[in-house]
Short mmCIF file of the C-alpha atoms (twelve columns), coordinates in Angstrom:
data_MODEL
# 
_entry.id   MODEL 
# 
loop_
_atom_site.group_PDB 
_atom_site.id 
_atom_site.type_symbol 
_atom_site.label_atom_id 
_atom_site.label_alt_id 
_atom_site.label_comp_id 
_atom_site.label_asym_id 
_atom_site.label_seq_id 
_atom_site.Cartn_x 
_atom_site.Cartn_y 
_atom_site.Cartn_z 
_atom_site.pdbx_PDB_model_num 
ATOM 1   C CA . MET A 1   0.170   -0.008 0.294  1 
ATOM 2   C CA . ASP A 2   1.466   3.214  -1.143 1 
ATOM 3   C CA . LEU A 3   0.850   6.229  1.586  1 
ATOM 4   C CA . LEU A 4   -1.089  8.023  -0.120 1 
ATOM 5   C CA . GLU A 5   -3.668  5.205  -0.049 1 
ATOM 6   C CA . LYS A 6   -2.383  4.479  3.248  1 
ATOM 7   C CA . VAL A 7   -4.345  8.211  4.595  1 
ATOM 8   C CA . PHE A 8   -7.290  7.553  2.487  1 
ATOM 9   C CA . GLU A 9   -7.917  4.386  4.512  1 
ATOM 10  C CA . SER A 10  -7.623  5.946  7.610  1 
ATOM 11  C CA . VAL A 11  -4.620  3.481  8.931  1 
ATOM 12  C CA . SER A 12  -2.276  4.712  11.504 1 
ATOM 13  C CA . LEU A 13  0.390   7.225  10.685 1 
ATOM 14  C CA . SER A 14  3.690   6.690  11.939 1 
ATOM 15  C CA . ARG A 15  6.538   9.904  12.076 1 
ATOM 16  C CA . GLU A 16  8.176   8.657  9.306  1 
ATOM 17  C CA . ASP A 17  4.941   8.850  7.547  1 
ATOM 18  C CA . ILE A 18  3.983   12.403 8.298  1 
ATOM 19  C CA . VAL A 19  7.692   13.446 7.815  1 
ATOM 20  C CA . TYR A 20  7.352   12.456 4.067  1 
ATOM 21  C CA . LEU A 21  4.006   14.373 3.950  1 
ATOM 22  C CA . LEU A 22  5.239   17.614 4.955  1 
ATOM 23  C CA . ASP A 23  8.181   16.581 2.434  1 
ATOM 24  C CA . LEU A 24  6.093   16.406 -0.626 1 
ATOM 25  C CA . PRO A 25  6.427   19.633 -3.031 1 
ATOM 26  C CA . CYS A 26  3.541   21.902 -1.646 1 
ATOM 27  C CA . ASP A 27  2.190   22.735 -4.874 1 
ATOM 28  C CA . SER A 28  2.141   19.186 -5.857 1 
ATOM 29  C CA . ASN A 29  -0.906  16.962 -6.954 1 
ATOM 30  C CA . GLU A 30  -0.006  14.607 -3.798 1 
ATOM 31  C CA . VAL A 31  -0.526  17.380 -1.973 1 
ATOM 32  C CA . LYS A 32  -3.475  18.541 -3.569 1 
ATOM 33  C CA . ARG A 33  -5.479  15.427 -2.807 1 
ATOM 34  C CA . LEU A 34  -4.112  15.791 0.738  1 
ATOM 35  C CA . GLY A 35  -5.826  18.760 1.078  1 
ATOM 36  C CA . GLU A 36  -9.004  17.677 -0.720 1 
ATOM 37  C CA . TYR A 37  -8.926  14.640 2.049  1 
ATOM 38  C CA . ALA A 38  -8.265  17.193 4.777  1 
ATOM 39  C CA . ARG A 39  -11.877 19.247 3.870  1 
ATOM 40  C CA . LYS A 40  -13.663 15.984 3.325  1 
ATOM 41  C CA . ILE A 41  -12.529 15.028 7.288  1 
ATOM 42  C CA . SER A 42  -13.577 18.896 8.476  1 
ATOM 43  C CA . LYS A 43  -17.150 18.037 6.651  1 
ATOM 44  C CA . GLU A 44  -17.373 14.223 8.545  1 
ATOM 45  C CA . TYR A 45  -15.767 14.903 11.727 1 
ATOM 46  C CA . GLY A 46  -15.918 18.624 12.035 1 
ATOM 47  C CA . GLU A 47  -19.724 18.566 10.768 1 
ATOM 48  C CA . ASN A 48  -19.023 21.182 7.958  1 
ATOM 49  C CA . LYS A 49  -19.305 23.839 10.556 1 
ATOM 50  C CA . GLY A 50  -17.301 27.194 10.227 1 
ATOM 51  C CA . LYS A 51  -16.730 28.726 13.523 1 
ATOM 52  C CA . VAL A 52  -15.129 32.298 14.821 1 
ATOM 53  C CA . TRP A 53  -12.556 32.807 17.483 1 
ATOM 54  C CA . GLY A 54  -12.773 35.863 19.059 1 
ATOM 55  C CA . ALA A 55  -9.740  37.263 21.290 1 
ATOM 56  C CA . ILE A 56  -8.596  40.015 23.367 1 
ATOM 57  C CA . GLY A 57  -5.630  40.918 24.094 1 
ATOM 58  C CA . LEU A 58  -5.651  42.489 27.580 1 
ATOM 59  C CA . ASP A 59  -2.334  43.919 28.315 1 
ATOM 60  C CA . TYR A 60  0.689   44.854 26.182 1 
ATOM 61  C CA . SER A 61  4.243   45.107 27.982 1 
ATOM 62  C CA . ASN A 62  7.665   44.356 27.785 1 
ATOM 63  C CA . CYS A 63  8.638   40.852 28.533 1 
ATOM 64  C CA . LYS A 64  11.823  39.395 29.971 1 
ATOM 65  C CA . MET A 65  10.864  36.238 28.653 1 
ATOM 66  C CA . ASN A 66  11.603  37.138 25.322 1 
ATOM 67  C CA . CYS A 67  10.717  34.754 22.971 1 
ATOM 68  C CA . SER A 68  12.380  35.452 19.475 1 
ATOM 69  C CA . PHE A 69  9.121   35.334 18.033 1 
ATOM 70  C CA . CYS A 70  7.365   37.943 19.878 1 
ATOM 71  C CA . SER A 71  7.043   41.576 20.011 1 
ATOM 72  C CA . LEU A 72  6.807   41.651 23.500 1 
ATOM 73  C CA . GLY A 73  9.908   40.770 24.249 1 
ATOM 74  C CA . GLU A 74  12.002  43.030 26.072 1 
ATOM 75  C CA . LYS A 75  15.061  42.911 24.946 1 
ATOM 76  C CA . TRP A 76  13.780  44.675 21.242 1 
ATOM 77  C CA . ASN A 77  10.243  46.237 22.052 1 
ATOM 78  C CA . GLN A 78  10.706  49.843 21.340 1 
ATOM 79  C CA . ILE A 79  7.488   50.432 23.556 1 
ATOM 80  C CA . ASP A 80  8.426   51.246 27.172 1 
ATOM 81  C CA . GLU A 81  5.137   52.181 28.612 1 
ATOM 82  C CA . LYS A 82  2.797   48.997 29.434 1 
ATOM 83  C CA . TYR A 83  -0.707  49.136 28.412 1 
ATOM 84  C CA . GLU A 84  -3.792  47.729 29.734 1 
ATOM 85  C CA . LEU A 85  -7.523  48.039 28.263 1 
ATOM 86  C CA . THR A 86  -9.648  49.291 30.589 1 
ATOM 87  C CA . ASP A 87  -12.772 47.497 31.792 1 
ATOM 88  C CA . ASP A 88  -14.799 49.795 29.797 1 
ATOM 89  C CA . GLU A 89  -12.846 48.925 26.702 1 
ATOM 90  C CA . ILE A 90  -13.254 45.047 27.570 1 
ATOM 91  C CA . LEU A 91  -16.908 45.014 27.480 1 
ATOM 92  C CA . LYS A 92  -16.935 46.927 24.673 1 
ATOM 93  C CA . ILE A 93  -15.489 44.457 22.545 1 
ATOM 94  C CA . SER A 94  -17.021 41.695 24.534 1 
ATOM 95  C CA . ASN A 95  -20.362 43.067 23.345 1 
ATOM 96  C CA . ARG A 96  -18.929 43.823 20.063 1 
ATOM 97  C CA . TYR A 97  -18.326 39.938 19.643 1 
ATOM 98  C CA . ILE A 98  -21.245 38.629 21.699 1 
ATOM 99  C CA . GLU A 99  -23.661 40.470 19.006 1 
ATOM 100 C CA . SER A 100 -21.468 39.367 16.128 1 
ATOM 101 C CA . GLY A 101 -21.845 35.536 17.320 1 
ATOM 102 C CA . VAL A 102 -18.598 34.128 18.028 1 
ATOM 103 C CA . ASP A 103 -18.206 30.733 18.803 1 
ATOM 104 C CA . PHE A 104 -14.847 30.825 21.050 1 
ATOM 105 C CA . PHE A 105 -14.523 33.959 23.109 1 
ATOM 106 C CA . VAL A 106 -10.838 34.154 23.795 1 
ATOM 107 C CA . ILE A 107 -9.279  36.645 26.923 1 
ATOM 108 C CA . ARG A 108 -5.259  37.020 26.451 1 
ATOM 109 C CA . THR A 109 -2.881  38.165 28.671 1 
ATOM 110 C CA . THR A 110 1.048   38.704 28.676 1 
ATOM 111 C CA . GLU A 111 2.821   35.761 31.142 1 
ATOM 112 C CA . PHE A 112 2.957   37.661 34.236 1 
ATOM 113 C CA . TYR A 113 -0.879  38.898 34.619 1 
ATOM 114 C CA . ASP A 114 -2.043  39.342 38.013 1 
ATOM 115 C CA . PHE A 115 -3.924  35.813 39.080 1 
ATOM 116 C CA . GLU A 116 -6.648  37.490 40.971 1 
ATOM 117 C CA . LYS A 117 -7.391  40.562 38.457 1 
ATOM 118 C CA . LEU A 118 -7.562  37.808 35.981 1 
ATOM 119 C CA . LYS A 119 -10.762 35.957 38.006 1 
ATOM 120 C CA . GLU A 120 -12.450 38.723 38.237 1 
ATOM 121 C CA . HIS A 121 -12.391 39.136 34.783 1 
ATOM 122 C CA . ILE A 122 -13.371 36.005 33.855 1 
ATOM 123 C CA . LYS A 123 -16.429 36.263 36.309 1 
ATOM 124 C CA . LYS A 124 -17.279 39.693 35.209 1 
ATOM 125 C CA . LEU A 125 -17.424 38.279 31.187 1 
ATOM 126 C CA . LYS A 126 -19.113 35.073 32.302 1 
ATOM 127 C CA . LYS A 127 -22.198 36.436 32.880 1 
ATOM 128 C CA . ILE A 128 -22.650 38.349 29.772 1 
ATOM 129 C CA . LEU A 129 -21.763 35.366 27.959 1 
ATOM 130 C CA . PRO A 130 -24.411 33.269 25.800 1 
ATOM 131 C CA . LYS A 131 -24.621 29.542 27.434 1 
ATOM 132 C CA . GLU A 132 -23.166 27.912 24.154 1 
ATOM 133 C CA . THR A 133 -20.152 29.936 23.743 1 
ATOM 134 C CA . LEU A 134 -16.961 28.478 24.924 1 
ATOM 135 C CA . PHE A 135 -14.636 31.121 27.348 1 
ATOM 136 C CA . ILE A 136 -10.765 30.169 26.191 1 
ATOM 137 C CA . VAL A 137 -8.081  31.404 28.766 1 
ATOM 138 C CA . ASN A 138 -5.046  32.210 27.430 1 
ATOM 139 C CA . THR A 139 -2.896  33.151 30.187 1 
ATOM 140 C CA . GLY A 140 1.243   32.826 31.382 1 
ATOM 141 C CA . ASP A 141 2.258   28.940 32.824 1 
ATOM 142 C CA . GLU A 142 2.200   30.085 36.398 1 
ATOM 143 C CA . ASN A 143 -1.725  31.291 36.236 1 
ATOM 144 C CA . SER A 144 -2.452  28.250 33.788 1 
ATOM 145 C CA . ARG A 145 -1.171  26.119 36.302 1 
ATOM 146 C CA . ARG A 146 -4.343  27.217 38.571 1 
ATOM 147 C CA . ALA A 147 -6.605  25.992 35.963 1 
ATOM 148 C CA . GLU A 148 -8.969  24.589 38.636 1 
ATOM 149 C CA . GLU A 149 -9.705  27.468 39.990 1 
ATOM 150 C CA . LEU A 150 -10.144 29.160 36.594 1 
ATOM 151 C CA . ASN A 151 -12.922 26.710 35.921 1 
ATOM 152 C CA . LYS A 152 -14.926 27.667 39.202 1 
ATOM 153 C CA . VAL A 153 -15.087 30.976 38.292 1 
ATOM 154 C CA . GLY A 154 -15.939 30.401 34.780 1 
ATOM 155 C CA . ALA A 155 -13.238 29.107 32.080 1 
ATOM 156 C CA . ASP A 156 -14.118 25.996 29.999 1 
ATOM 157 C CA . ILE A 157 -10.663 25.943 28.241 1 
ATOM 158 C CA . ILE A 158 -7.167  26.838 28.737 1 
ATOM 159 C CA . TYR A 159 -4.924  27.808 25.442 1 
ATOM 160 C CA . GLN A 160 -1.528  26.772 26.840 1 
ATOM 161 C CA . ALA A 161 0.775   25.520 23.710 1 
ATOM 162 C CA . ILE A 162 4.563   23.697 23.740 1 
ATOM 163 C CA . ARG A 163 5.626   25.760 20.933 1 
ATOM 164 C CA . LEU A 164 8.075   24.904 18.099 1 
ATOM 165 C CA . ARG A 165 11.683  24.773 19.562 1 
ATOM 166 C CA . GLU A 166 10.442  25.481 23.032 1 
ATOM 167 C CA . GLY A 167 13.236  26.230 25.332 1 
ATOM 168 C CA . VAL A 168 15.276  26.961 22.355 1 
ATOM 169 C CA . ASP A 169 13.579  30.052 20.615 1 
ATOM 170 C CA . THR A 170 11.775  30.549 24.071 1 
ATOM 171 C CA . ASN A 171 12.942  31.012 27.631 1 
ATOM 172 C CA . PHE A 172 10.916  28.435 28.875 1 
ATOM 173 C CA . ASP A 173 11.854  24.822 30.667 1 
ATOM 174 C CA . LEU A 174 10.170  22.259 28.326 1 
ATOM 175 C CA . SER A 175 9.477   20.062 31.023 1 
ATOM 176 C CA . GLN A 176 7.886   22.753 33.126 1 
ATOM 177 C CA . ARG A 177 5.502   23.192 29.957 1 
ATOM 178 C CA . GLU A 178 5.017   19.877 29.855 1 
ATOM 179 C CA . GLU A 179 4.018   19.456 33.338 1 
ATOM 180 C CA . THR A 180 1.567   22.668 32.810 1 
ATOM 181 C CA . ILE A 181 -0.330  20.761 29.750 1 
ATOM 182 C CA . LYS A 182 -0.513  17.625 32.381 1 
ATOM 183 C CA . ILE A 183 -1.994  20.091 34.999 1 
ATOM 184 C CA . ILE A 184 -4.648  21.475 32.797 1 
ATOM 185 C CA . ASN A 185 -5.301  17.896 31.539 1 
ATOM 186 C CA . ASN A 186 -6.013  16.762 35.167 1 
ATOM 187 C CA . SER A 187 -8.534  19.561 35.802 1 
ATOM 188 C CA . SER A 188 -12.157 20.229 34.637 1 
ATOM 189 C CA . CYS A 189 -10.593 22.840 31.753 1 
ATOM 190 C CA . ALA A 190 -10.163 21.074 28.274 1 
ATOM 191 C CA . LEU A 191 -6.842  21.852 26.535 1 
ATOM 192 C CA . SER A 192 -6.170  23.788 23.799 1 
ATOM 193 C CA . GLN A 193 -3.182  24.338 21.665 1 
ATOM 194 C CA . TYR A 194 -2.001  25.029 18.202 1 
ATOM 195 C CA . LEU A 195 0.885   23.886 16.205 1 
ATOM 196 C CA . GLU A 196 2.756   26.956 16.595 1 
ATOM 197 C CA . PRO A 197 4.360   29.584 15.309 1 
ATOM 198 C CA . ILE A 198 5.760   27.968 12.401 1 
ATOM 199 C CA . GLY A 199 7.998   29.594 10.060 1 
ATOM 200 C CA . PRO A 200 10.462  28.659 7.303  1 
ATOM 201 C CA . GLU A 201 13.095  27.449 9.697  1 
ATOM 202 C CA . HIS A 202 11.189  24.834 10.681 1 
ATOM 203 C CA . SER A 203 11.992  21.528 9.367  1 
ATOM 204 C CA . SER A 204 8.960   18.905 8.558  1 
ATOM 205 C CA . GLU A 205 10.405  16.228 11.518 1 
ATOM 206 C CA . GLU A 206 10.066  19.245 13.975 1 
ATOM 207 C CA . ILE A 207 6.886   20.072 12.978 1 
ATOM 208 C CA . ALA A 208 6.167   16.204 12.940 1 
ATOM 209 C CA . ASP A 209 6.881   15.711 16.397 1 
ATOM 210 C CA . ARG A 210 4.216   18.881 17.380 1 
ATOM 211 C CA . ILE A 211 1.961   16.945 15.864 1 
ATOM 212 C CA . ILE A 212 2.201   13.518 17.351 1 
ATOM 213 C CA . GLY A 213 2.401   15.954 21.191 1 
ATOM 214 C CA . ILE A 214 -0.610  17.508 19.946 1 
ATOM 215 C CA . ILE A 215 -2.462  14.366 19.802 1 
ATOM 216 C CA . GLU A 216 -0.376  13.198 22.606 1 
ATOM 217 C CA . GLU A 217 -1.275  15.850 24.959 1 
ATOM 218 C CA . ASN A 218 -5.366  15.484 24.722 1 
ATOM 219 C CA . THR A 219 -5.788  18.266 22.723 1 
ATOM 220 C CA . LYS A 220 -9.550  19.305 22.111 1 
ATOM 221 C CA . ILE A 221 -8.928  22.382 20.097 1 
ATOM 222 C CA . SER A 222 -5.852  22.751 17.783 1 
ATOM 223 C CA . GLY A 223 -4.738  24.638 14.615 1 
ATOM 224 C CA . VAL A 224 -1.885  26.287 12.614 1 
ATOM 225 C CA . MET A 225 -0.669  29.916 13.357 1 
ATOM 226 C CA . LYS A 226 2.175   30.891 11.080 1 
ATOM 227 C CA . ARG A 227 5.007   32.996 12.756 1 
ATOM 228 C CA . VAL A 228 4.233   37.022 10.964 1 
ATOM 229 C CA . SER A 229 7.808   38.400 10.698 1 
ATOM 230 C CA . VAL A 230 7.543   41.122 13.313 1 
ATOM 231 C CA . GLU A 231 10.380  44.324 12.483 1 
ATOM 232 C CA . ASN A 232 12.980  44.155 15.315 1 
ATOM 233 C CA . THR A 233 12.654  40.685 16.945 1 
ATOM 234 C CA . PRO A 234 14.963  38.036 16.078 1 
ATOM 235 C CA . LYS A 235 13.153  35.881 13.759 1 
ATOM 236 C CA . PHE A 236 12.557  38.883 11.424 1 
ATOM 237 C CA . LYS A 237 14.960  37.830 8.984  1 
ATOM 238 C CA . PHE A 238 13.710  34.526 8.474  1 
ATOM 239 C CA . GLY A 239 10.195  36.062 6.755  1 
ATOM 240 C CA . ASP A 240 7.227   33.924 6.616  1 
ATOM 241 C CA . LEU A 241 6.019   30.878 5.509  1 
ATOM 242 C CA . SER A 242 4.086   30.654 1.693  1 
ATOM 243 C CA . ASP A 243 0.706   30.309 1.815  1 
ATOM 244 C CA . ASP A 244 1.077   26.766 -0.160 1 
ATOM 245 C CA . ARG A 245 2.851   25.389 3.018  1 
ATOM 246 C CA . VAL A 246 0.903   26.674 5.319  1 
ATOM 247 C CA . ALA A 247 -2.058  24.945 3.823  1 
ATOM 248 C CA . GLN A 248 -0.462  21.602 3.281  1 
ATOM 249 C CA . ILE A 249 0.764   21.753 6.941  1 
ATOM 250 C CA . THR A 250 -2.983  22.664 7.746  1 
ATOM 251 C CA . ALA A 251 -4.285  19.358 5.702  1 
ATOM 252 C CA . ILE A 252 -1.885  17.246 7.480  1 
ATOM 253 C CA . LEU A 253 -2.391  17.975 10.962 1 
ATOM 254 C CA . ARG A 254 -5.972  18.208 9.982  1 
ATOM 255 C CA . ILE A 255 -5.538  14.061 8.803  1 
ATOM 256 C CA . CYS A 256 -3.173  13.178 11.530 1 
ATOM 257 C CA . LEU A 257 -6.138  14.420 14.351 1 
ATOM 258 C CA . LYS A 258 -9.063  13.354 12.239 1 
ATOM 259 C CA . ASP A 259 -11.727 12.098 14.920 1 
ATOM 260 C CA . LYS A 260 -9.643  13.245 17.824 1 
ATOM 261 C CA . VAL A 261 -10.074 16.948 17.327 1 
ATOM 262 C CA . LYS A 262 -13.122 18.389 15.552 1 
ATOM 263 C CA . ASP A 263 -12.184 22.188 15.364 1 
ATOM 264 C CA . ILE A 264 -8.767  23.541 13.490 1 
ATOM 265 C CA . VAL A 265 -8.010  27.060 13.600 1 
ATOM 266 C CA . ILE A 266 -6.153  28.873 10.781 1 
ATOM 267 C CA . HIS A 267 -4.373  32.176 11.502 1 
ATOM 268 C CA . PRO A 268 -4.026  33.960 9.950  1 
ATOM 269 C CA . TYR A 269 -6.264  33.788 7.508  1 
ATOM 270 C CA . SER A 270 -5.212  31.651 4.502  1 
ATOM 271 C CA . LYS A 271 -7.870  30.567 2.475  1 
ATOM 272 C CA . LYS A 272 -6.320  27.845 1.028  1 
ATOM 273 C CA . ALA A 273 -5.839  26.488 4.129  1 
ATOM 274 C CA . VAL A 274 -9.661  26.497 4.898  1 
ATOM 275 C CA . ASP A 275 -10.260 24.629 1.635  1 
ATOM 276 C CA . TYR A 276 -7.641  22.135 3.097  1 
ATOM 277 C CA . GLY A 277 -9.395  21.530 6.439  1 
ATOM 278 C CA . ALA A 278 -9.105  24.159 8.807  1 
ATOM 279 C CA . ASN A 279 -12.663 25.413 10.107 1 
ATOM 280 C CA . VAL A 280 -11.881 28.166 12.854 1 
ATOM 281 C CA . LEU A 281 -10.792 31.920 11.934 1 
ATOM 282 C CA . VAL A 282 -9.301  34.533 14.077 1 
ATOM 283 C CA . VAL A 283 -10.476 37.608 15.010 1 
ATOM 284 C CA . ASP A 284 -7.649  39.848 17.008 1 
ATOM 285 C CA . ILE A 285 -8.508  42.697 19.247 1 
ATOM 286 C CA . GLY A 286 -6.170  44.156 21.710 1 
ATOM 287 C CA . ALA A 287 -2.668  43.293 22.925 1 
ATOM 288 C CA . ILE A 288 -1.225  41.123 19.911 1 
ATOM 289 C CA . PRO A 289 2.163   39.461 19.739 1 
ATOM 290 C CA . ARG A 290 2.520   39.837 16.166 1 
ATOM 291 C CA . SER A 291 1.840   43.540 16.112 1 
ATOM 292 C CA . SER A 292 4.085   46.125 17.968 1 
ATOM 293 C CA . ASN A 293 0.978   48.842 18.807 1 
ATOM 294 C CA . VAL A 294 -2.307  47.591 20.905 1 
ATOM 295 C CA . GLU A 295 -4.704  47.245 17.929 1 
ATOM 296 C CA . LEU A 296 -8.225  48.580 19.407 1 
ATOM 297 C CA . GLU A 297 -9.800  47.815 15.938 1 
ATOM 298 C CA . GLU A 298 -9.896  44.231 14.461 1 
ATOM 299 C CA . TRP A 299 -6.314  43.197 13.556 1 
ATOM 300 C CA . ASP A 300 -5.836  42.414 10.165 1 
ATOM 301 C CA . LEU A 301 -9.072  44.028 9.296  1 
ATOM 302 C CA . MET A 302 -10.556 40.285 9.767  1 
ATOM 303 C CA . THR A 303 -14.111 41.371 11.136 1 
ATOM 304 C CA . VAL A 304 -16.363 38.758 12.588 1 
ATOM 305 C CA . ASP A 305 -18.548 39.458 9.704  1 
ATOM 306 C CA . LYS A 306 -15.722 38.870 7.346  1 
ATOM 307 C CA . ALA A 307 -14.301 35.894 8.818  1 
ATOM 308 C CA . LYS A 308 -17.840 34.532 8.564  1 
ATOM 309 C CA . LYS A 309 -18.575 35.566 4.833  1 
ATOM 310 C CA . LEU A 310 -15.050 33.711 3.665  1 
ATOM 311 C CA . LEU A 311 -16.124 30.754 5.809  1 
ATOM 312 C CA . LYS A 312 -19.264 30.387 3.877  1 
ATOM 313 C CA . GLU A 313 -17.453 31.078 0.616  1 
ATOM 314 C CA . SER A 314 -15.500 28.360 1.565  1 
ATOM 315 C CA . ASP A 315 -18.619 26.163 1.442  1 
ATOM 316 C CA . TYR A 316 -19.028 25.838 5.246  1 
ATOM 317 C CA . ASP A 317 -22.026 26.135 7.711  1 
ATOM 318 C CA . VAL A 318 -21.959 29.452 9.853  1 
ATOM 319 C CA . LYS A 319 -24.536 29.801 12.518 1 
ATOM 320 C CA . SER A 320 -26.552 32.852 12.106 1 
ATOM 321 C CA . ILE A 321 -27.286 35.275 15.183 1 
# 
């Protein structure tokens, strides 16, 4: 049985198989067939539902962790002043998301955000969220370790990823990050993590290892996030992945996750990645690691209405308000 037949027959893929698929030329006919198959999987296991992930970055401040892909690193960030969204700004953005009908409501903080303040935000926002909207919290490692407490005040899901080259391109201890993932999985919160942040510098072997990790770590919502090159960061010199490569990786992630994960996020938007199986688009407002500014309007002009329109154009079923 050749490898594509193995894929289409739903035979379990080895690490070597995944690397082989990732090494295929991204504009090849084989990758096109993988993309078509991945889209079928999103129809079957994702029920063809197109969804929107509405995120609010609560604070923008220099970070001593200095992850080499992040605009917030204190070694290169040129903005010295800390900026934090006011309660009124958070409420206005939240109501915008609610009125537009996001499926996932996300608040994101910098690494060392005050835990008690975070809990207060969750409590207040949980009260106004529709019951069917999942509340996701993307916060620092220490805060994430208190997942059970976050769940008690309203969090449904914790976003906490083991990034590509964790401990190399970041100053986090990989074993501690792995322990945090275990704590989340042992809590009442579900785990979300993307395959991220992917750039041209990452090998097929590295990507395959993280795909396997995402499966083994019991991830409930996953996705692909390419590294956006931010000027002055150490990774800027490497540039960005092509749309074709992003779509190829998305298709392979969807195929590997299959019935294990219903929702696959693509960020930033890529039509080809959506056509290759990603069914969730991100709308982002506030403090954003891919930007050197606080964005009080939607980053990259991606509004909820626009995200829904794009999903519909790729033949996904999108809920009406």
